[in-house]
C-alpha positions, -999 to 999 in steps of 0.1 A, spaced: 0 0 0 13 35 -9 22 59 19 8 94 22 -21 89 -1 -48 99 24 -54 135 33 -47 148 68 -76 142 92 -83 169 118 -105 155 146 -111 191 160 -121 208 128 -144 239 133 -176 246 114 -184 283 115 -218 296 104 -226 331 91 -248 336 122 -218 331 145 -225 296 157 -195 272 158 -194 235 159 -166 210 163 -163 179 141 -138 157 124 -128 166 88 -100 168 63 -104 206 64 -93 225 95 -120 251 91 -153 250 73 -175 281 67 -212 277 60 -242 301 54 -269 282 73 -266 258 103 -291 240 126 -292 271 149 -305 295 121 -321 272 96 -359 279 91 -368 242 96 -354 241 131 -362 277 142 -397 279 128 -391 314 115 -390 323 78 -356 335 66 -348 344 30 -314 335 18 -310 354 -14 -275 355 -26 -284 365 -62 -307 394 -50 -337 379 -69 -362 387 -41 -352 424 -41 -355 426 -79 -390 409 -77 -401 434 -50 -389 464 -72 -408 450 -102 -440 447 -81 -437 482 -68 -433 495 -104 -463 475 -114 -484 490 -86 -473 525 -96 -483 519 -133 -517 505 -121 -524 536 -101 -516 559 -130 -538 539 -154 -566 536 -129 -567 574 -125 -572 580 -163 -607 579 -178 -612 556 -208 -615 571 -243 -649 572 -258 -652 570 -296 
């Protein structure tokens, strides 16, 4: 069997969440950074949290605001009679 083919194992590797929670586990990486953990995940907390890295929710909200503005402008005008 060849020597030094396996990566180094760290039994005290740290998992660090964006919310600030840290966990200790065994891994081949010394430090792992994650966006969501069991402390802040909506399934475990029961609270809704939007994770929008591509800013799609903000873009959708802006589109809906523009749509409402246009509807208000159109609603205020009287229809043309021929």
